[in-house]
BADO-950006 format. One record per residue (C-alpha): y, z, x; residue number from 1. Coordinates in Angstrom, 3 decimals. Layout:
N
SITE        y        z        x kolkol
SITE        Y        Z        X    NUM
...
***
This chain:
305
SITE        y        z        x kolkol
SITE   42.282   50.685  127.265      1
SITE   41.986   52.284  130.665      2
SITE   39.015   54.544  131.234      3
SITE   41.139   57.260  132.846      4
SITE   40.767   60.608  131.065      5
SITE   43.706   62.589  129.754      6
SITE   42.727   65.509  131.992      7
SITE   43.316   63.248  135.012      8
SITE   46.725   61.660  134.292      9
SITE   47.080   58.054  135.320     10
SITE   49.276   57.332  138.311     11
SITE   52.188   55.085  137.514     12
SITE   51.188   52.567  140.145     13
SITE   47.801   52.392  138.418     14
SITE   49.442   51.997  135.014     15
SITE   51.546   49.091  136.244     16
SITE   48.495   47.513  137.884     17
SITE   46.616   47.809  134.587     18
SITE   49.437   45.991  132.819     19
SITE   49.422   43.269  135.468     20
SITE   45.723   42.708  134.728     21
SITE   46.156   42.666  130.944     22
SITE   46.225   39.693  128.597     23
SITE   49.419   37.664  128.829     24
SITE   51.609   36.445  126.014     25
SITE   54.104   37.615  123.388     26
SITE   51.372   38.689  120.980     27
SITE   51.046   41.838  123.128     28
SITE   53.760   44.369  122.397     29
SITE   55.074   47.031  124.757     30
SITE   57.009   49.673  122.806     31
SITE   59.030   52.254  124.739     32
SITE   60.602   55.421  123.372     33
SITE   64.018   56.264  124.838     34
SITE   64.816   59.950  125.459     35
SITE   62.289   61.656  127.706     36
SITE   60.385   58.387  128.216     37
SITE   62.628   55.664  129.633     38
SITE   65.400   58.152  130.396     39
SITE   65.112   61.665  131.786     40
SITE   66.989   63.912  129.415     41
SITE   68.894   63.041  126.302     42
SITE   71.320   60.182  125.832     43
SITE   73.024   61.903  122.882     44
SITE   73.728   64.916  125.102     45
SITE   75.597   62.664  127.531     46
SITE   77.635   61.192  124.672     47
SITE   78.343   64.651  123.253     48
SITE   79.542   65.823  126.644     49
SITE   81.839   62.792  126.901     50
SITE   83.325   63.415  123.456     51
SITE   83.847   67.084  124.254     52
SITE   85.546   66.259  127.525     53
SITE   87.855   63.798  125.751     54
SITE   88.503   66.169  122.817     55
SITE   87.106   63.414  120.612     56
SITE   84.984   65.582  118.315     57
SITE   86.586   67.758  115.638     58
SITE   85.476   71.386  115.753     59
SITE   84.477   71.386  112.088     60
SITE   82.277   68.312  112.599     61
SITE   80.762   69.891  115.655     62
SITE   79.924   73.175  113.938     63
SITE   78.486   71.456  110.863     64
SITE   76.021   69.547  113.028     65
SITE   75.026   72.707  114.878     66
SITE   74.454   74.404  111.514     67
SITE   72.249   71.483  110.456     68
SITE   70.275   71.923  113.687     69
SITE   69.607   75.546  112.819     70
SITE   68.546   74.623  109.284     71
SITE   66.282   71.900  110.675     72
SITE   64.617   74.464  112.920     73
SITE   64.051   76.738  109.936     74
SITE   62.504   73.890  107.964     75
SITE   65.367   73.701  105.459     76
SITE   66.613   70.268  106.482     77
SITE   64.925   66.977  107.322     78
SITE   65.618   65.020  110.492     79
SITE   67.374   62.425  108.344     80
SITE   70.073   65.002  107.565     81
SITE   70.781   65.493  111.251     82
SITE   71.136   61.774  111.906     83
SITE   73.366   61.374  108.868     84
SITE   75.517   64.298  110.001     85
SITE   75.948   62.722  113.421     86
SITE   76.862   59.381  111.827     87
SITE   79.631   61.015  109.808     88
SITE   81.391   62.124  113.004     89
SITE   82.259   58.466  113.765     90
SITE   83.230   57.472  110.225     91
SITE   86.382   55.336  110.134     92
SITE   86.083   54.151  113.722     93
SITE   85.649   50.605  114.884     94
SITE   81.995   49.887  115.564     95
SITE   83.075   48.016  118.706     96
SITE   84.824   51.153  120.012     97
SITE   81.733   53.309  119.458     98
SITE   79.585   50.696  121.197     99
SITE   82.044   50.625  124.103    100
SITE   81.816   54.414  124.325    101
SITE   78.035   54.154  124.527    102
SITE   78.296   51.599  127.332    103
SITE   80.817   53.703  129.253    104
SITE   78.715   56.860  128.965    105
SITE   75.599   54.969  130.000    106
SITE   77.143   53.790  133.259    107
SITE   78.779   57.148  133.898    108
SITE   75.940   59.525  133.053    109
SITE   72.700   57.823  132.000    110
SITE   71.937   54.907  134.339    111
SITE   70.971   57.260  137.152    112
SITE   68.479   58.997  134.875    113
SITE   66.358   55.936  134.081    114
SITE   62.899   56.653  135.463    115
SITE   62.134   54.185  138.276    116
SITE   58.449   54.333  137.310    117
SITE   59.280   53.257  133.780    118
SITE   61.438   50.425  135.075    119
SITE   58.382   49.292  137.030    120
SITE   56.274   49.361  133.872    121
SITE   58.889   47.475  131.841    122
SITE   59.008   44.791  134.518    123
SITE   55.205   44.575  134.633    124
SITE   55.115   43.914  130.876    125
SITE   57.915   41.385  131.175    126
SITE   56.039   39.513  133.908    127
SITE   53.057   39.215  131.568    128
SITE   55.289   37.721  128.888    129
SITE   54.753   40.652  126.527    130
SITE   57.164   41.419  123.689    131
SITE   59.005   44.433  125.107    132
SITE   60.812   46.731  122.655    133
SITE   62.801   49.951  122.834    134
SITE   61.686   51.865  119.728    135
SITE   63.660   55.056  119.235    136
SITE   65.076   57.367  116.573    137
SITE   68.363   57.361  118.498    138
SITE   71.368   55.324  117.369    139
SITE   72.188   51.836  118.581    140
SITE   75.090   52.946  120.794    141
SITE   72.632   55.132  122.707    142
SITE   69.769   52.631  122.841    143
SITE   71.456   49.256  123.423    144
SITE   72.983   50.001  126.875    145
SITE   69.597   51.114  128.214    146
SITE   67.900   48.026  126.765    147
SITE   70.494   45.730  128.359    148
SITE   70.155   47.493  131.704    149
SITE   66.379   46.946  131.675    150
SITE   66.587   43.397  130.332    151
SITE   64.827   44.345  127.089    152
SITE   65.644   41.945  124.271    153
SITE   64.333   43.846  121.256    154
SITE   65.496   47.187  119.846    155
SITE   64.063   49.100  116.871    156
SITE   66.241   52.137  116.198    157
SITE   68.601   53.845  113.767    158
SITE   71.740   51.799  113.144    159
SITE   75.204   52.778  111.991    160
SITE   76.587   50.920  108.977    161
SITE   79.900   49.041  109.320    162
SITE   81.969   47.383  106.611    163
SITE   83.198   43.788  106.626    164
SITE   86.070   44.783  108.919    165
SITE   83.806   46.376  111.520    166
SITE   84.740   49.925  110.469    167
SITE   81.927   52.469  110.464    168
SITE   81.196   53.952  107.054    169
SITE   79.563   57.146  108.341    170
SITE   76.186   56.027  107.017    171
SITE   72.913   55.011  108.679    172
SITE   70.916   51.965  107.606    173
SITE   67.953   53.162  105.531    174
SITE   65.334   54.216  106.077    175
SITE   66.247   56.692  108.805    176
SITE   63.654   56.236  111.550    177
SITE   61.683   59.337  112.487    178
SITE   57.960   59.900  112.905    179
SITE   56.126   57.936  110.174    180
SITE   59.188   55.837  109.284    181
SITE   59.511   54.873  112.943    182
SITE   55.863   53.813  112.884    183
SITE   56.402   51.726  109.737    184
SITE   59.515   50.125  111.277    185
SITE   57.459   49.102  114.294    186
SITE   54.791   47.707  111.965    187
SITE   57.409   45.559  110.218    188
SITE   58.722   44.376  113.576    189
SITE   55.182   43.466  114.663    190
SITE   54.594   41.409  111.527    191
SITE   57.918   39.613  111.924    192
SITE   57.311   38.775  115.590    193
SITE   53.565   38.036  115.440    194
SITE   52.730   41.040  117.625    195
SITE   49.154   42.309  117.547    196
SITE   49.413   46.117  117.524    197
SITE   45.731   46.462  118.407    198
SITE   46.516   44.750  121.735    199
SITE   49.830   46.572  122.260    200
SITE   51.115   49.545  124.255    201
SITE   53.296   52.472  123.196    202
SITE   54.964   54.854  125.653    203
SITE   56.487   58.066  124.251    204
SITE   56.713   61.790  124.870    205
SITE   57.414   63.310  121.440    206
SITE   54.953   65.019  119.119    207
SITE   56.546   63.139  116.211    208
SITE   55.290   59.846  117.671    209
SITE   51.611   60.599  117.065    210
SITE   51.507   58.329  114.026    211
SITE   52.684   55.358  116.093    212
SITE   50.358   56.229  118.982    213
SITE   47.452   55.865  116.583    214
SITE   48.579   52.388  115.507    215
SITE   48.393   50.705  118.915    216
SITE   45.417   49.738  121.018    217
SITE   46.887   51.231  124.196    218
SITE   48.628   54.540  123.471    219
SITE   50.314   55.932  126.577    220
SITE   51.683   59.487  126.141    221
SITE   54.412   59.820  128.760    222
SITE   55.377   63.329  129.892    223
SITE   54.062   64.384  126.463    224
SITE   54.966   67.463  124.480    225
SITE   52.287   70.005  123.559    226
SITE   50.844   68.554  120.337    227
SITE   50.846   65.023  121.740    228
SITE   49.104   66.307  124.872    229
SITE   46.374   67.938  122.791    230
SITE   45.889   64.744  120.793    231
SITE   45.676   62.724  124.014    232
SITE   42.987   65.038  125.371    233
SITE   40.972   64.768  122.145    234
SITE   41.310   60.978  121.965    235
SITE   40.925   60.233  125.672    236
SITE   44.341   58.594  125.969    237
SITE   45.615   58.255  129.545    238
SITE   48.615   60.516  130.161    239
SITE   51.485   59.407  132.385    240
SITE   53.398   62.186  134.123    241
SITE   56.175   62.006  136.694    242
SITE   59.159   63.970  137.904    243
SITE   62.654   63.615  136.527    244
SITE   64.876   61.510  138.790    245
SITE   67.443   63.659  140.584    246
SITE   66.171   66.787  138.867    247
SITE   68.290   65.992  135.822    248
SITE   66.046   67.415  133.167    249
SITE   66.811   69.562  130.140    250
SITE   68.118   72.341  132.358    251
SITE   70.504   69.974  134.102    252
SITE   71.750   68.641  130.771    253
SITE   72.293   72.174  129.491    254
SITE   74.247   73.119  132.604    255
SITE   76.516   70.096  132.292    256
SITE   77.071   70.749  128.582    257
SITE   77.763   74.413  129.253    258
SITE   80.612   73.445  131.566    259
SITE   82.065   70.867  129.155    260
SITE   85.063   72.943  128.137    261
SITE   86.386   75.158  125.403    262
SITE   84.782   73.563  122.318    263
SITE   81.820   75.940  122.216    264
SITE   79.652   75.308  125.276    265
SITE   76.545   76.897  123.822    266
SITE   76.961   74.988  120.587    267
SITE   77.208   71.867  122.744    268
SITE   73.848   72.712  124.253    269
SITE   72.385   73.200  120.776    270
SITE   73.669   69.783  119.699    271
SITE   72.929   67.840  122.857    272
SITE   69.616   69.426  123.781    273
SITE   68.314   70.585  120.420    274
SITE   69.249   67.766  118.055    275
SITE   69.155   64.741  120.299    276
SITE   65.795   65.540  121.827    277
SITE   64.303   67.002  118.651    278
SITE   63.382   70.016  120.779    279
SITE   64.060   72.324  117.896    280
SITE   63.197   75.506  119.758    281
SITE   65.757   74.796  122.492    282
SITE   68.379   73.994  119.891    283
SITE   67.907   77.138  117.838    284
SITE   67.790   79.373  120.901    285
SITE   71.082   77.971  122.149    286
SITE   72.653   78.275  118.707    287
SITE   71.603   81.895  118.372    288
SITE   73.128   82.751  121.739    289
SITE   76.421   81.357  120.444    290
SITE   76.456   84.002  117.708    291
SITE   76.788   86.876  120.179    292
SITE   79.305   87.750  122.903    293
SITE   80.303   84.732  124.938    294
SITE   78.176   84.851  128.141    295
SITE   78.706   83.060  131.390    296
SITE   77.221   79.503  131.205    297
SITE   74.725   80.120  134.002    298
SITE   73.488   83.295  132.305    299
SITE   73.008   81.437  129.039    300
SITE   71.071   78.655  130.725    301
SITE   68.849   81.163  132.516    302
SITE   67.943   82.840  129.246    303
SITE   67.389   79.485  127.567    304
SITE   65.073   78.368  130.364    305
***
């Protein structure tokens, strides 16, 4: 592990140089979270915006998911319920069509938000022959286009279930990956691919990823949230911080969602920003604003910020 302290965040050029000097070979894993780590912002928000623009999301489905977000914030629902609710909105569709939607949205709205510094790190690990993996609680149609774009072969994420005819059932393959179950999924992957976690790296921003950070020899909190930052300071983990490409952070996502159209712009922000990113505070704040008089989008975003 690098000797850099968490109170002096590592520069990305230094992080890539450290990887270049590390042990080579596929026994070293490099696990990358998706939203907020490889990509600035939230891939599900981009897909929600696309479905809203195309009138491809029924209002009742939309409002049910927003309600689940509120209940999640209040501690009355588990994250699994949110993922399952999202999966039900594509029930009965061809899996190939949902995958094609994910690819289209990636090229339209997500590709420009891939952090160039993270691309540099991915490439550094690939040059060393490491086993590079996108490990995310997002769904395959969000994760796979980013993995293909970066030339990453392996994906550990939540997956939609399809029947023998390729029709989505509205279910998610168990167990739903989140926090500890994401960590255990990565452990199973490591066993199956002869990856030594004690020699491996994990890049992520979310507080829920603490359990996986503690499993690897080289934890790398990346633009970390508050609890993960505190843990990094206590443990002496190097912190990677960098600016969002093109300024397209949470505020930019909220502004684009707020202009998406007539299907409840503030509810769209609650779904896209709150659920997808697991930023429960942002989600509940947006949802509460939707209960009152309908404000101008820019006013709503200002209050949310």
